[in-house]
N, CA, C, O and the ligand as a Tripos MOL2 file, in Angstrom:
@<TRIPOS>MOLECULE
protein
  265   263    67     0     0
PROTEIN
NO_CHARGES

@<TRIPOS>ATOM
      1 N          13.1610   -5.0830  -26.4160 N.3       1 MET1
      2 CA         13.4270   -4.1860  -25.2840 C.3       1 MET1
      3 C          12.3250   -4.2620  -24.2330 C.2       1 MET1
      4 O          12.5470   -3.9000  -23.0770 O.2       1 MET1
      5 N          11.1540   -4.7230  -24.6170 N.am      2 ALA2
      6 CA         10.0060   -4.6850  -23.7080 C.3       2 ALA2
      7 C          10.3060   -5.4300  -22.4160 C.2       2 ALA2
      8 O           9.8710   -5.0150  -21.3420 O.2       2 ALA2
      9 N          11.0360   -6.5120  -22.5150 N.am      3 SER3
     10 CA         11.3100   -7.2940  -21.3210 C.3       3 SER3
     11 C          12.2000   -6.5470  -20.3340 C.2       3 SER3
     12 O          12.2600   -6.9140  -19.1610 O.2       3 SER3
     13 N          12.8840   -5.5140  -20.7860 N.am      4 LEU4
     14 CA         13.7560   -4.7480  -19.9070 C.3       4 LEU4
     15 C          13.0020   -3.6350  -19.1840 C.2       4 LEU4
     16 O          13.5500   -2.9890  -18.2910 O.2       4 LEU4
     17 N          11.7690   -3.4170  -19.5620 N.am      5 LEU5
     18 CA         11.0390   -2.2650  -19.0400 C.3       5 LEU5
     19 C          10.1940   -2.5940  -17.8240 C.2       5 LEU5
     20 O           9.6220   -1.7030  -17.1950 O.2       5 LEU5
     21 N          10.1180   -3.8580  -17.5000 N.am      6 GLU6
     22 CA          9.2460   -4.2360  -16.4030 C.3       6 GLU6
     23 C           9.8520   -3.8480  -15.0570 C.2       6 GLU6
     24 O          11.0680   -3.7360  -14.9070 O.2       6 GLU6
     25 N           8.9870   -3.6530  -14.1110 N.am      7 SER7
     26 CA          9.4310   -3.4030  -12.7490 C.3       7 SER7
     27 C           9.8320   -4.7260  -12.1130 C.2       7 SER7
     28 O           9.2920   -5.7850  -12.4340 O.2       7 SER7
     29 N          10.7740   -4.6340  -11.2220 N.am      8 ARG8
     30 CA         11.1610   -5.8230  -10.4680 C.3       8 ARG8
     31 C          11.7320   -5.3520   -9.1400 C.2       8 ARG8
     32 O          11.9600   -4.1610   -8.9290 O.2       8 ARG8
     33 N          11.9540   -6.2890   -8.2720 N.am      9 PHE9
     34 CA         12.4830   -5.8740   -6.9780 C.3       9 PHE9
     35 C          13.4850   -6.8870   -6.4710 C.2       9 PHE9
     36 O          13.5020   -8.0420   -6.8950 O.2       9 PHE9
     37 N          14.3090   -6.4360   -5.5650 N.am     10 TYR10
     38 CA         15.3090   -7.2740   -4.9220 C.3      10 TYR10
     39 C          15.1020   -7.1830   -3.4120 C.2      10 TYR10
     40 O          14.9240   -6.0960   -2.8640 O.2      10 TYR10
     41 N          15.1260   -8.3180   -2.7600 N.am     11 LEU11
     42 CA         15.0400   -8.3060   -1.3020 C.3      11 LEU11
     43 C          16.3250   -7.7200   -0.7310 C.2      11 LEU11
     44 O          17.4140   -7.9380   -1.2620 O.2      11 LEU11
     45 N          16.1770   -6.9730    0.3590 N.am     12 THR12
     46 CA         17.3600   -6.4500    1.0240 C.3      12 THR12
     47 C          18.0940   -7.5810    1.7400 C.2      12 THR12
     48 O          17.5760   -8.6900    1.8700 O.2      12 THR12
     49 N          19.2950   -7.2840    2.1980 N.am     13 ALA13
     50 CA         20.1850   -8.3220    2.7320 C.3      13 ALA13
     51 C          19.5510   -9.0980    3.8760 C.2      13 ALA13
     52 O          19.7570  -10.3060    3.9970 O.2      13 ALA13
     53 N          18.7770   -8.4100    4.7180 N.am     14 ASP14
     54 CA         18.1570   -9.0940    5.8520 C.3      14 ASP14
     55 C          16.6930   -9.4540    5.5690 C.2      14 ASP14
     56 O          15.9610   -9.8780    6.4620 O.2      14 ASP14
     57 N          16.2910   -9.2780    4.3270 N.am     15 CYS15
     58 CA         14.9210   -9.6050    3.8970 C.3      15 CYS15
     59 C          13.8800   -8.7700    4.6300 C.2      15 CYS15
     60 O          12.7060   -9.1390    4.6680 O.2      15 CYS15
     61 N          14.2950   -7.6540    5.2090 N.am     16 GLY16
     62 CA         13.3420   -6.8170    5.9250 C.3      16 GLY16
     63 C          12.6900   -5.7750    5.0520 C.2      16 GLY16
     64 O          11.8040   -5.0440    5.4950 O.2      16 GLY16
     65 N          13.1280   -5.7060    3.8140 N.am     17 GLY17
     66 CA         12.5770   -4.7190    2.8950 C.3      17 GLY17
     67 C          12.9370   -5.1160    1.4880 C.2      17 GLY17
     68 O          13.4640   -6.2030    1.2510 O.2      17 GLY17
     69 N          12.6530   -4.2390    0.5620 N.am     18 ARG18
     70 CA         13.0120   -4.5530   -0.8020 C.3      18 ARG18
     71 C          13.2860   -3.2900   -1.5920 C.2      18 ARG18
     72 O          12.7600   -2.2160   -1.2990 O.2      18 ARG18
     73 N          14.1200   -3.4490   -2.5930 N.am     19 VAL19
     74 CA         14.4340   -2.3720   -3.5080 C.3      19 VAL19
     75 C          13.6320   -2.5990   -4.7870 C.2      19 VAL19
     76 O          13.8220   -3.5920   -5.4900 O.2      19 VAL19
     77 N          12.7510   -1.6800   -5.0660 N.am     20 GLU20
     78 CA         11.9250   -1.7920   -6.2590 C.3      20 GLU20
     79 C          12.5210   -0.9310   -7.3680 C.2      20 GLU20
     80 O          12.8500    0.2360   -7.1590 O.2      20 GLU20
     81 N          12.6510   -1.5210   -8.5320 N.am     21 THR21
     82 CA         13.1850   -0.7780   -9.6590 C.3      21 THR21
     83 C          12.1120   -0.6030  -10.7200 C.2      21 THR21
     84 O          11.2650   -1.4740  -10.9210 O.2      21 THR21
     85 N          12.1620    0.5220  -11.3840 N.am     22 SER22
     86 CA         11.2120    0.8120  -12.4590 C.3      22 SER22
     87 C          11.8540    1.8250  -13.3910 C.2      22 SER22
     88 O          12.9660    2.2930  -13.1470 O.2      22 SER22
     89 N          11.1540    2.1530  -14.4440 N.am     23 ASN23
     90 CA         11.6870    3.1240  -15.3830 C.3      23 ASN23
     91 C          11.3160    4.5390  -14.9790 C.2      23 ASN23
     92 O          10.1480    4.8380  -14.7300 O.2      23 ASN23
     93 N          12.3260    5.4160  -14.9140 N.am     24 GLY24
     94 CA         12.0650    6.8290  -14.6710 C.3      24 GLY24
     95 C          11.5100    7.4800  -15.9290 C.2      24 GLY24
     96 O          11.4890    6.8620  -16.9940 O.2      24 GLY24
     97 N          11.0670    8.7120  -15.8110 N.am     25 PRO25
     98 CA         10.4390    9.4150  -16.9340 C.3      25 PRO25
     99 C          11.3760    9.6180  -18.1240 C.2      25 PRO25
    100 O          10.9190    9.7460  -19.2600 O.2      25 PRO25
    101 N          12.6640    9.6480  -17.8700 N.am     26 ASP26
    102 CA         13.6050    9.8620  -18.9660 C.3      26 ASP26
    103 C          14.2080    8.5580  -19.4750 C.2      26 ASP26
    104 O          15.1380    8.5660  -20.2820 O.2      26 ASP26
    105 N          13.6710    7.4430  -18.9980 N.am     27 GLY27
    106 CA         14.1230    6.1540  -19.4990 C.3      27 GLY27
    107 C          15.1930    5.4960  -18.6650 C.2      27 GLY27
    108 O          15.5120    4.3250  -18.8720 O.2      27 GLY27
    109 N          15.7570    6.2410  -17.7150 N.am     28 HIS28
    110 CA         16.7250    5.6300  -16.8290 C.3      28 HIS28
    111 C          16.0200    4.7390  -15.8160 C.2      28 HIS28
    112 O          14.8910    5.0110  -15.4060 O.2      28 HIS28
    113 N          16.6980    3.6790  -15.4220 N.am     29 ARG29
    114 CA         16.1540    2.8390  -14.3580 C.3      29 ARG29
    115 C          16.3270    3.5810  -13.0290 C.2      29 ARG29
    116 O          17.3960    4.1170  -12.7390 O.2      29 ARG29
    117 N          15.2730    3.6010  -12.2430 N.am     30 VAL30
    118 CA         15.3470    4.2170  -10.9250 C.3      30 VAL30
    119 C          14.9290    3.1760   -9.8940 C.2      30 VAL30
    120 O          14.2160    2.2250  -10.2130 O.2      30 VAL30
    121 N          15.3690    3.3620   -8.6740 N.am     31 TRP31
    122 CA         15.0230    2.4050   -7.6260 C.3      31 TRP31
    123 C          14.7060    3.1320   -6.3260 C.2      31 TRP31
    124 O          15.1390    4.2610   -6.0940 O.2      31 TRP31
    125 N          13.9400    2.4520   -5.4930 N.am     32 ALA32
    126 CA         13.5800    2.9920   -4.1890 C.3      32 ALA32
    127 C          13.5680    1.8390   -3.1990 C.2      32 ALA32
    128 O          12.9860    0.7850   -3.4560 O.2      32 ALA32
    129 N          14.2170    2.0540   -2.0670 N.am     33 CYS33
    130 CA         14.3100    1.0190   -1.0490 C.3      33 CYS33
    131 C          13.2020    1.2040   -0.0220 C.2      33 CYS33
    132 O          13.0730    2.2760    0.5700 O.2      33 CYS33
    133 N          12.4110    0.1740    0.1880 N.am     34 SER34
    134 CA         11.3010    0.2710    1.1390 C.3      34 SER34
    135 C          11.7850    0.1570    2.5730 C.2      34 SER34
    136 O          11.0390    0.4480    3.5090 O.2      34 SER34
    137 N          13.0130   -0.2610    2.7480 N.am     35 SER35
    138 CA         13.5450   -0.4760    4.0870 C.3      35 SER35
    139 C          14.1270    0.8020    4.6810 C.2      35 SER35
    140 O          13.8010    1.1710    5.8090 O.2      35 SER35
    141 N          14.9830    1.4710    3.9260 N.am     36 CYS36
    142 CA         15.6360    2.6770    4.4380 C.3      36 CYS36
    143 C          15.2200    3.9250    3.6750 C.2      36 CYS36
    144 O          15.6820    5.0250    3.9810 O.2      36 CYS36
    145 N          14.3470    3.7610    2.6810 N.am     37 GLU37
    146 CA         13.7750    4.8680    1.9300 C.3      37 GLU37
    147 C          14.7920    5.5990    1.0680 C.2      37 GLU37
    148 O          14.5460    6.7250    0.6350 O.2      37 GLU37
    149 N          15.9190    4.9740    0.8180 N.am     38 MET38
    150 CA         16.8430    5.5630   -0.1380 C.3      38 MET38
    151 C          16.3280    5.3650   -1.5500 C.2      38 MET38
    152 O          15.6010    4.4130   -1.8340 O.2      38 MET38
    153 N          16.7100    6.2690   -2.4250 N.am     39 THR39
    154 CA         16.3820    6.1210   -3.8320 C.3      39 THR39
    155 C          17.6400    6.3620   -4.6450 C.2      39 THR39
    156 O          18.6060    6.9420   -4.1490 O.2      39 THR39
    157 N          17.6280    5.9210   -5.8840 N.am     40 GLY40
    158 CA         18.7860    6.1380   -6.7270 C.3      40 GLY40
    159 C          18.4690    5.7400   -8.1570 C.2      40 GLY40
    160 O          17.3230    5.4440   -8.4970 O.2      40 GLY40
    161 N          19.4850    5.7370   -8.9740 N.am     41 GLN41
    162 CA         19.3230    5.3810  -10.3710 C.3      41 GLN41
    163 C          20.1960    4.1920  -10.7150 C.2      41 GLN41
    164 O          21.2740    4.0040  -10.1510 O.2      41 GLN41
    165 N          19.7180    3.4060  -11.6390 N.am     42 GLY42
    166 CA         20.5140    2.2990  -12.1490 C.3      42 GLY42
    167 C          20.1210    0.9700  -11.5510 C.2      42 GLY42
    168 O          20.0750    0.8170  -10.3300 O.2      42 GLY42
    169 N          19.8340    0.0020  -12.4160 N.am     43 GLU43
    170 CA         19.4580   -1.3290  -11.9550 C.3      43 GLU43
    171 C          20.5610   -1.9300  -11.0780 C.2      43 GLU43
    172 O          20.2920   -2.4900  -10.0160 O.2      43 GLU43
    173 N          21.7900   -1.8030  -11.5380 N.am     44 ASP44
    174 CA         22.9060   -2.3920  -10.7950 C.3      44 ASP44
    175 C          23.0830   -1.7290   -9.4340 C.2      44 ASP44
    176 O          23.3840   -2.3910   -8.4410 O.2      44 ASP44
    177 N          22.8910   -0.4020   -9.4050 N.am     45 ASN45
    178 CA         23.0300    0.3120   -8.1370 C.3      45 ASN45
    179 C          21.9600   -0.1190   -7.1510 C.2      45 ASN45
    180 O          22.2310   -0.2730   -5.9600 O.2      45 ASN45
    181 N          20.7510   -0.3140   -7.6440 N.am     46 GLY46
    182 CA         19.6700   -0.7650   -6.7840 C.3      46 GLY46
    183 C          19.9280   -2.1530   -6.2350 C.2      46 GLY46
    184 O          19.6920   -2.4250   -5.0580 O.2      46 GLY46
    185 N          20.4130   -3.0220   -7.0990 N.am     47 ARG47
    186 CA         20.7000   -4.3900   -6.6740 C.3      47 ARG47
    187 C          21.8410   -4.3970   -5.6570 C.2      47 ARG47
    188 O          21.8150   -5.1480   -4.6820 O.2      47 ARG47
    189 N          22.8320   -3.5570   -5.8980 N.am     48 THR48
    190 CA         23.9530   -3.4600   -4.9550 C.3      48 THR48
    191 C          23.4870   -2.9280   -3.6140 C.2      48 THR48
    192 O          23.9300   -3.3880   -2.5620 O.2      48 THR48
    193 N          22.5880   -1.9540   -3.6610 N.am     49 HIS49
    194 CA         22.0510   -1.4100   -2.4170 C.3      49 HIS49
    195 C          21.3060   -2.4900   -1.6460 C.2      49 HIS49
    196 O          21.4890   -2.6440   -0.4390 O.2      49 HIS49
    197 N          20.4790   -3.2220   -2.3430 N.am     50 ALA50
    198 CA         19.6960   -4.2820   -1.6880 C.3      50 ALA50
    199 C          20.6160   -5.2790   -0.9940 C.2      50 ALA50
    200 O          20.3300   -5.7280    0.1160 O.2      50 ALA50
    201 N          21.7060   -5.6190   -1.6430 N.am     51 ALA51
    202 CA         22.6360   -6.6060   -1.1060 C.3      51 ALA51
    203 C          23.3180   -6.1180    0.1670 C.2      51 ALA51
    204 O          23.7630   -6.9230    0.9850 O.2      51 ALA51
    205 N          23.4000   -4.8000    0.3330 N.am     52 GLY52
    206 CA         24.1040   -4.2550    1.4770 C.3      52 GLY52
    207 C          23.2020   -3.5720    2.4870 C.2      52 GLY52
    208 O          23.6780   -3.0570    3.5000 O.2      52 GLY52
    209 N          21.8970   -3.5620    2.2200 N.am     53 CYS53
    210 CA         20.9760   -2.8410    3.0920 C.3      53 CYS53
    211 C          20.4750   -3.7490    4.1980 C.2      53 CYS53
    212 O          19.7690   -4.7250    3.9430 O.2      53 CYS53
    213 N          20.8420   -3.4230    5.4260 N.am     54 THR54
    214 CA         20.3790   -4.2130    6.5720 C.3      54 THR54
    215 C          19.7280   -3.2880    7.5830 C.2      54 THR54
    216 O          19.8640   -3.4760    8.7920 O.2      54 THR54
    217 N          19.0260   -2.2960    7.0840 N.am     55 THR55
    218 CA         18.4570   -1.2640    7.9610 C.3      55 THR55
    219 C          17.5840   -1.8440    9.0440 C.2      55 THR55
    220 O          17.6180   -1.3860   10.1860 O.2      55 THR55
    221 N          16.7920   -2.8570    8.6950 N.am     56 THR56
    222 CA         15.8570   -3.4050    9.6690 C.3      56 THR56
    223 C          16.4980   -4.4860   10.5390 C.2      56 THR56
    224 O          15.8270   -5.0890   11.3770 O.2      56 THR56
    225 N          17.7920   -4.7300   10.3410 N.am     57 GLY57
    226 CA         18.4570   -5.7820   11.0840 C.3      57 GLY57
    227 C          19.0780   -5.3020   12.3730 C.2      57 GLY57
    228 O          19.8280   -6.0440   13.0060 O.2      57 GLY57
    229 N          18.7880   -4.0780   12.7790 N.am     58 GLY58
    230 CA         19.2970   -3.5530   14.0340 C.3      58 GLY58
    231 C          20.4920   -2.6320   13.8450 C.2      58 GLY58
    232 O          20.9390   -1.9930   14.7970 O.2      58 GLY58
    233 N          21.0110   -2.5590   12.6330 N.am     59 ASN59
    234 CA         22.1450   -1.7010   12.3420 C.3      59 ASN59
    235 C          21.6540   -0.3890   11.7520 C.2      59 ASN59
    236 O          21.9410   -0.0810   10.5950 O.2      59 ASN59
    237 N          20.9200    0.3790   12.5330 N.am     60 LEU60
    238 CA         20.2830    1.5800   12.0360 C.3      60 LEU60
    239 C          21.3010    2.7030   11.8110 C.2      60 LEU60
    240 O          22.1040    2.9960   12.6960 O.2      60 LEU60
    241 N          21.2720    3.3150   10.6600 N.am     61 PRO61
    242 CA         22.1790    4.4210   10.3710 C.3      61 PRO61
    243 C          21.7680    5.6870   11.0990 C.2      61 PRO61
    244 O          22.6080    6.5510   11.3530 O.2      61 PRO61
    245 N          20.5000    5.8120   11.4380 N.am     62 HIS62
    246 CA         20.0270    6.9940   12.1500 C.3      62 HIS62
    247 C          19.5190    6.5610   13.5260 C.2      62 HIS62
    248 O          18.9190    5.4960   13.6700 O.2      62 HIS62
    249 N          19.7600    7.3760   14.5070 N.am     63 ASP63
    250 CA         19.2880    6.9960   15.8370 C.3      63 ASP63
    251 C          17.9950    7.7220   16.1720 C.2      63 ASP63
    252 O          17.8730    8.3720   17.2100 O.2      63 ASP63
    253 N          17.0400    7.5960   15.2710 N.am     64 HIS64
    254 CA         15.7720    8.2820   15.4830 C.3      64 HIS64
    255 C          14.8150    7.4910   16.3650 C.2      64 HIS64
    256 O          13.6460    7.8540   16.4940 O.2      64 HIS64
    257 N          15.2980    6.4220   16.9670 N.am     65 TRP65
    258 CA         14.4640    5.6760   17.9000 C.3      65 TRP65
    259 C          14.6950    6.1620   19.3320 C.2      65 TRP65
    260 O          14.1060    5.6170   20.2650 O.2      65 TRP65
    261 N          15.5320    7.1620   19.5180 N.am     66 SER66
    262 CA         15.8180    7.6840   20.8310 C.3      66 SER66
    263 C          14.5490    8.3020   21.4430 C.2      66 SER66
    264 O          14.5870    8.8040   22.5670 O.2      66 SER66
    265 ZN         17.9620    0.3370    1.7990 Zn       67 ZN67
@<TRIPOS>BOND
     1     1     2 1
     2     2     3 1
     3     3     4 2
     4     3     5 am
     5     5     6 1
     6     6     7 1
     7     7     8 2
     8     7     9 am
     9     9    10 1
    10    10    11 1
    11    11    12 2
    12    11    13 am
    13    13    14 1
    14    14    15 1
    15    15    16 2
    16    15    17 am
    17    17    18 1
    18    18    19 1
    19    19    20 2
    20    19    21 am
    21    21    22 1
    22    22    23 1
    23    23    24 2
    24    23    25 am
    25    25    26 1
    26    26    27 1
    27    27    28 2
    28    27    29 am
    29    29    30 1
    30    30    31 1
    31    31    32 2
    32    31    33 am
    33    33    34 1
    34    34    35 1
    35    35    36 2
    36    35    37 am
    37    37    38 1
    38    38    39 1
    39    39    40 2
    40    39    41 am
    41    41    42 1
    42    42    43 1
    43    43    44 2
    44    43    45 am
    45    45    46 1
    46    46    47 1
    47    47    48 2
    48    47    49 am
    49    49    50 1
    50    50    51 1
    51    51    52 2
    52    51    53 am
    53    53    54 1
    54    54    55 1
    55    55    56 2
    56    55    57 am
    57    57    58 1
    58    58    59 1
    59    59    60 2
    60    59    61 am
    61    61    62 1
    62    62    63 1
    63    63    64 2
    64    63    65 am
    65    65    66 1
    66    66    67 1
    67    67    68 2
    68    67    69 am
    69    69    70 1
    70    70    71 1
    71    71    72 2
    72    71    73 am
    73    73    74 1
    74    74    75 1
    75    75    76 2
    76    75    77 am
    77    77    78 1
    78    78    79 1
    79    79    80 2
    80    79    81 am
    81    81    82 1
    82    82    83 1
    83    83    84 2
    84    83    85 am
    85    85    86 1
    86    86    87 1
    87    87    88 2
    88    87    89 am
    89    89    90 1
    90    90    91 1
    91    91    92 2
    92    91    93 am
    93    93    94 1
    94    94    95 1
    95    95    96 2
    96    95    97 am
    97    97    98 1
    98    98    99 1
    99    99   100 2
   100    99   101 am
   101   101   102 1
   102   102   103 1
   103   103   104 2
   104   103   105 am
   105   105   106 1
   106   106   107 1
   107   107   108 2
   108   107   109 am
   109   109   110 1
   110   110   111 1
   111   111   112 2
   112   111   113 am
   113   113   114 1
   114   114   115 1
   115   115   116 2
   116   115   117 am
   117   117   118 1
   118   118   119 1
   119   119   120 2
   120   119   121 am
   121   121   122 1
   122   122   123 1
   123   123   124 2
   124   123   125 am
   125   125   126 1
   126   126   127 1
   127   127   128 2
   128   127   129 am
   129   129   130 1
   130   130   131 1
   131   131   132 2
   132   131   133 am
   133   133   134 1
   134   134   135 1
   135   135   136 2
   136   135   137 am
   137   137   138 1
   138   138   139 1
   139   139   140 2
   140   139   141 am
   141   141   142 1
   142   142   143 1
   143   143   144 2
   144   143   145 am
   145   145   146 1
   146   146   147 1
   147   147   148 2
   148   147   149 am
   149   149   150 1
   150   150   151 1
   151   151   152 2
   152   151   153 am
   153   153   154 1
   154   154   155 1
   155   155   156 2
   156   155   157 am
   157   157   158 1
   158   158   159 1
   159   159   160 2
   160   159   161 am
   161   161   162 1
   162   162   163 1
   163   163   164 2
   164   163   165 am
   165   165   166 1
   166   166   167 1
   167   167   168 2
   168   167   169 am
   169   169   170 1
   170   170   171 1
   171   171   172 2
   172   171   173 am
   173   173   174 1
   174   174   175 1
   175   175   176 2
   176   175   177 am
   177   177   178 1
   178   178   179 1
   179   179   180 2
   180   179   181 am
   181   181   182 1
   182   182   183 1
   183   183   184 2
   184   183   185 am
   185   185   186 1
   186   186   187 1
   187   187   188 2
   188   187   189 am
   189   189   190 1
   190   190   191 1
   191   191   192 2
   192   191   193 am
   193   193   194 1
   194   194   195 1
   195   195   196 2
   196   195   197 am
   197   197   198 1
   198   198   199 1
   199   199   200 2
   200   199   201 am
   201   201   202 1
   202   202   203 1
   203   203   204 2
   204   203   205 am
   205   205   206 1
   206   206   207 1
   207   207   208 2
   208   207   209 am
   209   209   210 1
   210   210   211 1
   211   211   212 2
   212   211   213 am
   213   213   214 1
   214   214   215 1
   215   215   216 2
   216   215   217 am
   217   217   218 1
   218   218   219 1
   219   219   220 2
   220   219   221 am
   221   221   222 1
   222   222   223 1
   223   223   224 2
   224   223   225 am
   225   225   226 1
   226   226   227 1
   227   227   228 2
   228   227   229 am
   229   229   230 1
   230   230   231 1
   231   231   232 2
   232   231   233 am
   233   233   234 1
   234   234   235 1
   235   235   236 2
   236   235   237 am
   237   237   238 1
   238   238   239 1
   239   239   240 2
   240   239   241 am
   241   241   242 1
   242   242   243 1
   243   243   244 2
   244   243   245 am
   245   245   246 1
   246   246   247 1
   247   247   248 2
   248   247   249 am
   249   249   250 1
   250   250   251 1
   251   251   252 2
   252   251   253 am
   253   253   254 1
   254   254   255 1
   255   255   256 2
   256   255   257 am
   257   257   258 1
   258   258   259 1
   259   259   260 2
   260   259   261 am
   261   261   262 1
   262   262   263 1
   263   263   264 2
@<TRIPOS>SUBSTRUCTURE
     1 MET1         2 RESIDUE 1 A MET
     2 ALA2         6 RESIDUE 1 A ALA
     3 SER3        10 RESIDUE 1 A SER
     4 LEU4        14 RESIDUE 1 A LEU
     5 LEU5        18 RESIDUE 1 A LEU
     6 GLU6        22 RESIDUE 1 A GLU
     7 SER7        26 RESIDUE 1 A SER
     8 ARG8        30 RESIDUE 1 A ARG
     9 PHE9        34 RESIDUE 1 A PHE
    10 TYR10       38 RESIDUE 1 A TYR
    11 LEU11       42 RESIDUE 1 A LEU
    12 THR12       46 RESIDUE 1 A THR
    13 ALA13       50 RESIDUE 1 A ALA
    14 ASP14       54 RESIDUE 1 A ASP
    15 CYS15       58 RESIDUE 1 A CYS
    16 GLY16       62 RESIDUE 1 A GLY
    17 GLY17       66 RESIDUE 1 A GLY
    18 ARG18       70 RESIDUE 1 A ARG
    19 VAL19       74 RESIDUE 1 A VAL
    20 GLU20       78 RESIDUE 1 A GLU
    21 THR21       82 RESIDUE 1 A THR
    22 SER22       86 RESIDUE 1 A SER
    23 ASN23       90 RESIDUE 1 A ASN
    24 GLY24       94 RESIDUE 1 A GLY
    25 PRO25       98 RESIDUE 1 A PRO
    26 ASP26      102 RESIDUE 1 A ASP
    27 GLY27      106 RESIDUE 1 A GLY
    28 HIS28      110 RESIDUE 1 A HIS
    29 ARG29      114 RESIDUE 1 A ARG
    30 VAL30      118 RESIDUE 1 A VAL
    31 TRP31      122 RESIDUE 1 A TRP
    32 ALA32      126 RESIDUE 1 A ALA
    33 CYS33      130 RESIDUE 1 A CYS
    34 SER34      134 RESIDUE 1 A SER
    35 SER35      138 RESIDUE 1 A SER
    36 CYS36      142 RESIDUE 1 A CYS
    37 GLU37      146 RESIDUE 1 A GLU
    38 MET38      150 RESIDUE 1 A MET
    39 THR39      154 RESIDUE 1 A THR
    40 GLY40      158 RESIDUE 1 A GLY
    41 GLN41      162 RESIDUE 1 A GLN
    42 GLY42      166 RESIDUE 1 A GLY
    43 GLU43      170 RESIDUE 1 A GLU
    44 ASP44      174 RESIDUE 1 A ASP
    45 ASN45      178 RESIDUE 1 A ASN
    46 GLY46      182 RESIDUE 1 A GLY
    47 ARG47      186 RESIDUE 1 A ARG
    48 THR48      190 RESIDUE 1 A THR
    49 HIS49      194 RESIDUE 1 A HIS
    50 ALA50      198 RESIDUE 1 A ALA
    51 ALA51      202 RESIDUE 1 A ALA
    52 GLY52      206 RESIDUE 1 A GLY
    53 CYS53      210 RESIDUE 1 A CYS
    54 THR54      214 RESIDUE 1 A THR
    55 THR55      218 RESIDUE 1 A THR
    56 THR56      222 RESIDUE 1 A THR
    57 GLY57      226 RESIDUE 1 A GLY
    58 GLY58      230 RESIDUE 1 A GLY
    59 ASN59      234 RESIDUE 1 A ASN
    60 LEU60      238 RESIDUE 1 A LEU
    61 PRO61      242 RESIDUE 1 A PRO
    62 HIS62      246 RESIDUE 1 A HIS
    63 ASP63      250 RESIDUE 1 A ASP
    64 HIS64      254 RESIDUE 1 A HIS
    65 TRP65      258 RESIDUE 1 A TRP
    66 SER66      262 RESIDUE 1 A SER
    67 ZN67       265 GROUP 0 **** ****
């Protein structure tokens, strides 16, 4: 099981950030996206987020640059 406990990361779709996954305190995998600052649970969910996250590619979900 030790090999499953390591942290790893996935580049986001536009390579402008990355989703880092690690073990939460209760043993669930948790992830945090450095690009859009979303967080969640589950290795697969984190990887899926990374594949669809293009926050830094100009498709901003929030218009806080106004
Ligand atoms: Zn993201």
